[in-house]
C-alpha positions, 0 to 999 in steps of 0.5 A: 828753734824751728823758725831760727833754723828756717831763717838760717836756711833762707839766709844761706840759700839767699847768700848762695844765690847772690854769690852764684849770680855775682860769679856768673855776672863777673865771668865773661861770655854768655849765650849772646857772646857764643852766638856772636862767635858762632856767627863770626865763624860762619862768615869765615867759612862762607868767605873762604877763598872768595877774595879776587884781588891779591894786592893794592896795585896801581891797576887795582885802584885806578878806577877809584876817585882820585881822593881815594887813590890818594888816601890808599897811597898816603896811608901805605896800602898801595903795594900791600896785600889785600885784607880778607877780614879785619878785627877791631878791638875798642878797649875803652869806648864811650857809648850812650843808649839814648840822647837823654842818658850819660855815656857809659864805658864799654868794651867793643869789638868787631869783625868785618869781611871784604869778599862779602860785606859781613860784619859782627860787633859785640858790646860789653858794658861792666859795672862793679866788675860785673857784665851788665849789658851785652849787645850784638850787631850782625850783618851776614849775607845781607841780613842785619840784626841787633840784640841787647841783653841785660845781665847776659840773660834778659833780652831788652832789645831785638831789631831786624828787617830791611831797615836794620839790614840797610843800616848794617850795610852802610856801617860796613862801608864806613868801617872800611876806612880801616879795611879798604880792601872792601872799596875794591869789591864789585859790590861797591861803586864810586861817583867822583865829586871833587878833590876832597869828596867822593860818593860811594854806593854799596849793594848786596842782594836787594840792599843798597845804600850810599854815603859821602867820604870827606878827605883832608888835604893830606889825603886822609879820610876825616868824615863819612856822611849818609842819609841811608841809616836808621836809628832804632828807637824802641823798636821803631826805625827812624831815618836820620842823617848819620856821621862818622868822624875819623881823627888822630891819624898815626903810623902803626903796623906799616899803615897810617890809620885813624886813631880816634872815631866819633859817631853821631846822629843829626837829630830833628831839632838840629842837635847832634847825638853823639852815641859812640866815641873811641880813641883806644883801639887796635886793628889786625888783619888776615890776608891770603 
């Protein structure tokens, strides 16, 4: 009888632990998500009142290369207020942790700021209704980091340092396709190339990185390439060519914006490792 009661007790405790674990993993949030929201708030506090330009005027964009001027005009930004920040919500995206793994479906969101190139991104991957993988990318006042957690508790990846900071900085430049007020900031400089290409350099503190934007004949940005980004490979930073493709331009909220994005590495063997794709996202802004 005692053995039976002990067995029933063990089974009951086990069942309770399983139920509590399931509820915990089914609920959104967690420590990493709270850190993400706290970091976003810090950037809001630091960036408040720093924006200098107030609108995309002809005078404000006059110093940009001609294809970028054409982009801002064609996509409806000229005459509109400058954005202080952007919130991008990728409702459904495909993400691959490594080249030998199949992509998984994730929810991806991020905030980008203009007066200073802060960016904060959060990845949430669910399986069977439970939050299995969380990731946080951060660039704040020139310091970049990436953290990955399993089941919201177990840290399985944490990278920081100069290479990560530079990688986050160049990513902020690529993100600005959706928030072009960043292109008008003093910490961004331009080098004209030709009618469909322009080189851009972003500098913040001791960080600097450059990339090339490619435009189609209509004036839309269709690609960004850089050699200044690092792939994190089990804690080792590897410098590889990096490309972002933008497509499916359409009219939304008074702008003409890309509705699809694909991001990939150019691997040493000549292959492409596409690790992120999304064609279901929304973009919103805050202006002065």
